[in-house]
C-alpha positions as CSV (number, residue, x, y, z in Angstrom):
1,M,-63.1,-144.3,45.5
2,V,-62.5,-140.8,46.7
3,N,-65.2,-138.1,46.5
4,G,-67.0,-140.2,44.0
5,Y,-64.0,-140.7,41.7
6,L,-62.0,-143.8,41.0
7,E,-58.5,-144.0,42.4
8,D,-55.7,-145.2,40.2
9,D,-55.7,-148.8,41.2
10,E,-59.5,-149.0,40.8
11,A,-59.3,-147.3,37.5
12,Y,-56.6,-149.7,36.2
13,D,-58.7,-152.8,37.2
14,Y,-61.7,-151.3,35.4
15,Y,-59.7,-150.2,32.4
16,F,-58.3,-153.7,31.7
17,T,-60.8,-156.2,33.2
18,R,-64.3,-154.9,32.6
19,R,-66.3,-157.2,30.3
20,T,-68.4,-155.7,27.6
21,T,-71.8,-156.9,26.5
22,Y,-72.6,-157.6,22.8
23,W,-75.3,-159.4,20.9
24,P,-74.1,-161.3,17.8
25,L,-77.6,-161.7,16.4
26,M,-77.8,-157.9,16.1
27,N,-75.2,-158.1,13.4
28,C,-77.8,-159.5,11.1
29,L,-80.1,-156.5,11.3
30,D,-80.2,-153.4,9.1
31,A,-79.3,-150.1,10.6
32,D,-83.0,-149.0,10.6
33,D,-84.4,-152.2,12.1
34,P,-86.7,-151.3,15.1
35,I,-85.4,-154.4,17.0
36,L,-81.8,-152.9,16.7
37,T,-82.7,-149.3,17.5
38,N,-84.9,-150.3,20.4
39,K,-82.1,-152.4,21.8
40,I,-79.7,-149.5,21.6
41,R,-82.2,-147.1,23.2
42,D,-83.3,-149.5,26.0
43,E,-80.1,-151.4,26.9
44,L,-77.1,-149.5,25.6
45,M,-77.9,-145.9,26.5
46,I,-77.9,-144.3,29.9
47,K,-80.6,-141.7,29.8
48,P,-79.9,-138.1,31.1
49,P,-81.2,-137.1,34.5
50,R,-85.0,-136.4,34.4
51,N,-84.3,-133.0,36.1
52,K,-81.3,-131.0,35.1
53,S,-78.7,-131.7,37.8
54,F,-75.4,-130.2,38.8
55,L,-72.3,-131.0,36.8
56,R,-69.5,-132.6,38.8
57,V,-66.5,-131.3,37.0
58,L,-62.9,-131.4,38.2
59,N,-62.0,-128.1,36.7
60,Q,-64.5,-125.3,36.5
61,Q,-62.6,-123.8,33.6
62,N,-63.7,-126.7,31.4
63,L,-67.2,-125.2,31.5
64,E,-66.0,-122.1,29.7
65,F,-65.6,-121.0,26.1
66,K,-61.8,-120.4,26.1
67,E,-59.9,-118.5,23.5
68,G,-58.6,-120.6,20.6
69,K,-60.6,-123.7,21.5
70,Q,-62.9,-125.6,19.2
71,A,-66.0,-124.8,21.1
72,T,-65.3,-121.1,21.0
73,D,-64.7,-121.2,17.3
74,I,-68.0,-123.0,16.7
75,R,-69.9,-120.6,18.9
76,D,-68.4,-117.4,17.4
77,M,-68.5,-118.5,13.7
78,I,-71.8,-120.3,13.7
79,F,-74.2,-120.7,16.5
80,K,-73.6,-117.5,18.5
81,N,-76.0,-117.7,21.5
82,K,-78.2,-120.5,20.2
83,K,-80.0,-122.2,23.1
84,N,-81.2,-125.8,23.5
85,G,-79.2,-127.3,20.7
86,F,-78.5,-131.0,20.2
87,Y,-75.1,-132.6,19.8
88,I,-73.3,-135.9,19.2
89,E,-69.8,-136.3,20.6
90,A,-68.2,-139.5,19.4
91,G,-64.9,-140.0,21.1
92,A,-66.1,-138.1,24.2
93,Y,-63.0,-139.1,26.3
94,D,-63.9,-138.2,30.0
95,C,-66.8,-135.9,28.9
96,E,-65.0,-132.9,30.5
97,S,-61.4,-132.1,30.0
98,I,-61.3,-131.8,26.2
99,S,-65.1,-131.8,25.6
100,V,-66.2,-129.6,22.7
101,T,-69.9,-129.8,23.8
102,L,-69.6,-129.2,27.5
103,P,-69.6,-125.3,27.3
104,F,-72.7,-125.4,25.0
105,E,-74.4,-127.6,27.5
106,Y,-73.5,-125.5,30.5
107,H,-74.1,-122.0,29.1
108,Y,-76.9,-122.6,26.5
109,G,-78.8,-125.7,27.7
110,W,-77.7,-128.0,24.9
111,T,-78.1,-131.8,25.3
112,G,-77.3,-134.8,23.1
113,I,-75.4,-138.1,23.3
114,L,-71.9,-138.7,24.4
115,I,-70.2,-141.9,23.0
116,E,-67.0,-143.2,24.5
117,T,-65.5,-146.6,23.9
118,M,-62.7,-146.8,26.5
119,P,-64.1,-148.4,29.7
120,Y,-62.1,-146.2,32.1
121,F,-63.0,-142.9,30.4
122,F,-66.7,-144.0,30.1
123,T,-66.6,-144.4,33.9
124,K,-65.3,-140.8,34.1
125,C,-68.1,-139.7,31.9
126,K,-70.7,-141.1,34.2
127,Q,-69.1,-139.3,37.2
128,V,-69.3,-135.9,35.4
129,N,-73.1,-136.1,35.5
130,R,-73.7,-134.6,32.0
131,H,-77.3,-133.8,31.0
132,A,-77.0,-136.1,28.0
133,H,-77.4,-139.7,26.9
134,L,-74.3,-141.8,27.5
135,M,-73.3,-144.8,25.4
136,H,-70.4,-147.1,26.0
137,S,-69.8,-148.4,22.5
138,C,-68.1,-147.5,19.2
139,I,-69.6,-146.0,16.1
140,G,-69.1,-148.4,13.3
141,T,-67.6,-148.2,9.8
142,K,-70.2,-150.6,8.4
143,T,-73.9,-150.2,7.8
144,R,-74.8,-153.1,10.2
145,P,-73.5,-153.8,13.7
146,Y,-70.3,-155.9,14.0
147,I,-67.9,-157.1,16.6
148,T,-64.3,-156.0,16.5
149,D,-61.1,-155.8,18.5
150,F,-60.5,-152.4,20.1
151,N,-57.0,-151.4,21.2
152,I,-57.0,-149.9,24.7
153,S,-53.2,-149.7,25.0
154,G,-52.8,-146.7,22.8
155,G,-50.2,-148.3,20.4
156,L,-47.3,-146.6,22.2
157,T,-45.0,-149.6,21.9
158,E,-43.5,-149.1,18.4
159,P,-41.6,-145.9,18.2
160,N,-41.5,-143.8,15.1
161,S,-43.8,-146.0,13.0
162,T,-45.7,-143.0,11.8
163,G,-42.8,-140.6,12.1
164,H,-44.2,-138.9,15.2
165,S,-41.6,-137.5,17.4
166,D,-42.9,-139.1,20.6
167,G,-43.4,-142.6,19.1
168,V,-47.2,-142.6,18.8
169,Y,-48.4,-145.2,16.4
170,Y,-52.1,-144.6,16.9
171,M,-54.4,-143.6,19.7
172,Q,-56.8,-146.1,21.2
173,G,-59.1,-147.5,18.6
174,I,-60.2,-150.2,16.2
175,V,-57.3,-152.6,15.7
176,S,-56.2,-153.4,12.1
177,K,-53.2,-155.3,13.4
178,K,-51.3,-155.8,16.7
179,N,-48.0,-154.1,16.8
180,S,-46.7,-155.6,20.0
181,P,-47.6,-158.5,22.3
182,L,-47.8,-155.9,25.1
183,E,-50.8,-154.2,23.5
184,V,-54.2,-155.0,25.0
185,S,-57.5,-155.1,23.2
186,I,-61.1,-155.9,24.1
187,K,-64.0,-157.2,22.0
188,L,-66.6,-154.5,21.3
189,Q,-69.8,-154.3,19.2
190,C,-69.9,-151.3,17.0
191,Y,-73.1,-149.7,15.7
192,P,-74.0,-147.5,12.8
193,L,-74.4,-143.9,13.6
194,Y,-77.8,-144.0,11.8
195,S,-79.0,-146.7,14.2
196,V,-78.0,-144.5,17.2
197,L,-79.8,-141.5,15.7
198,L,-83.0,-143.5,15.0
199,S,-82.9,-144.8,18.6
200,L,-83.3,-141.2,19.7
201,G,-86.0,-140.4,17.1
202,N,-83.6,-139.1,14.5
203,P,-83.4,-135.5,15.8
204,T,-81.8,-132.6,14.1
205,V,-78.1,-132.7,15.1
206,N,-76.8,-129.1,15.4
207,L,-73.2,-130.3,16.1
208,F,-71.6,-133.6,15.5
209,V,-68.1,-133.9,16.9
210,L,-66.3,-136.9,15.4
211,D,-62.9,-137.7,17.1
212,I,-62.3,-141.5,16.8
213,E,-58.5,-141.5,16.0
214,G,-58.3,-142.2,12.3
215,F,-61.5,-144.0,11.2
216,E,-63.6,-140.9,10.7
217,L,-64.0,-141.4,6.9
218,G,-65.3,-144.9,7.4
219,V,-68.0,-143.6,9.8
220,L,-69.0,-140.8,7.4
221,Q,-69.4,-143.3,4.5
222,T,-72.0,-145.3,6.5
223,I,-74.4,-142.3,7.0
224,P,-77.5,-142.1,4.7
225,W,-77.2,-138.3,4.3
226,N,-80.6,-137.9,2.7
227,K,-82.2,-139.4,5.8
228,V,-80.5,-137.4,8.6
229,D,-80.3,-133.7,9.5
230,I,-76.8,-132.9,10.6
231,E,-75.9,-129.2,10.4
232,V,-72.3,-128.9,11.5
233,L,-69.5,-131.5,11.9
234,D,-66.2,-131.0,13.7
235,I,-64.0,-133.8,12.5
236,E,-60.5,-134.8,13.6
237,T,-58.6,-135.3,10.3
238,D,-54.9,-135.3,11.2
239,L,-54.8,-139.1,11.8
240,A,-56.7,-139.9,8.6
241,G,-54.7,-142.5,6.7
242,V,-52.7,-143.8,9.7
243,V,-54.9,-146.8,10.5
244,Q,-57.6,-146.5,7.8
245,K,-55.2,-146.7,4.9
246,D,-57.8,-145.7,2.3
247,S,-58.4,-142.4,4.1
248,S,-56.8,-139.0,4.1
249,R,-57.7,-135.5,5.1
250,E,-58.1,-134.6,1.5
251,K,-60.6,-137.5,1.0
252,I,-62.6,-136.4,4.0
253,I,-62.8,-132.8,2.7
254,D,-63.8,-134.0,-0.8
255,F,-66.4,-136.4,0.7
256,M,-68.0,-133.7,2.8
257,Y,-68.0,-131.2,-0.1
258,R,-69.9,-133.6,-2.2
259,K,-72.4,-134.0,0.6
260,G,-73.1,-130.3,0.6
261,Y,-70.8,-129.0,3.3
262,D,-68.3,-126.1,3.2
263,R,-65.1,-126.4,5.2
264,F,-63.8,-123.9,7.7
265,D,-60.6,-123.7,9.8
266,H,-60.3,-123.5,13.5
267,T,-58.4,-120.5,14.7
268,N,-55.7,-122.3,16.6
269,D,-55.6,-126.0,15.8
270,F,-52.1,-127.1,15.1
271,N,-51.1,-130.5,16.6
272,P,-47.4,-130.5,17.4
273,V,-47.4,-134.3,17.6
274,T,-48.6,-134.9,14.1
275,E,-47.4,-131.5,12.9
276,K,-50.7,-131.0,11.1
277,K,-53.9,-129.2,11.6
278,Q,-55.9,-131.4,13.9
279,N,-59.6,-130.8,13.1
280,D,-61.7,-129.5,10.2
281,L,-65.1,-127.8,10.6
282,F,-67.8,-128.6,8.1
283,V,-71.0,-126.5,7.8
284,R,-73.9,-127.5,5.6
285,R,-74.4,-124.8,3.0
286,D,-77.9,-123.8,4.0
287,I,-76.6,-123.3,7.6
288,V,-73.7,-121.2,6.2
289,K,-76.4,-118.9,4.8
290,K,-78.6,-119.1,7.8
291,Y,-75.9,-117.9,10.2
292,N,-73.8,-116.0,7.7
293,V,-70.8,-118.1,8.6
294,K,-67.5,-116.4,8.0
295,Q,-64.0,-117.7,8.5
296,L,-62.3,-116.2,11.7
297,P,-58.6,-115.1,11.6
298,I,-56.2,-118.1,11.9
299,V,-53.3,-118.0,14.4
300,K,-50.1,-118.7,12.5
301,E,-48.1,-121.7,13.8
302,N,-44.6,-121.1,15.1
303,N,-42.1,-123.1,13.1
């Protein structure tokens, strides 16, 4: 470890050898069972520092609202200078380099929960010292907890299986099938998002960032929308249908429309790997009115 950060050999060992904890009996419990929600709160979550402490970022620029980035679009279109908001970021990666919520936390005092499944990246999250709850788990596609295989290899071993120019089959995520004997997976217990929210007292969620590499619709379908208060969602949609075959970007858009959300585009969001728009922004209709949300000009992709 150098300056508090794992070196490559340490990271590799942690990445591939760390054991995860799961409780099979929890799979029998409903999402709102207090036994389950208390277990999540007391044993799965790392609580934020009692006193707001300094952030240990590798790049100070990651704290800023940069032009053309998701966080900037969300601020400029919706929340403006809103302080002390609450977020969920599922698929938090290293909690810094591509974090949508970090600028809101740094500049406006937001807090929330950061959820990351990959052991190595979760270690990185802890090192950043975010003022938020941390959870090393996966958000489930079922209304009860369950144990599943999670691919930590990235599925880079079968070129062109999705037509992507660099041979990406899927990013790390829930495994529907193994594409190569070289791929590595770990057993993980996934939990309903509703259970996670209840473990925190079911707060108003100003911003929910959902970036779990293709299973977004499955997660959205588990949420009891009449029992939660989620204002804005930023959802990765370009991998919909790749691993969850009954999903598509169009199905996610239709689902969110029926739940009372209007869709907005990011200003500069073209993914050259998938050759699609990467994320869609959904704002609940009462929030559209509250903040007078208007679409910002979109940067045209260069063909």
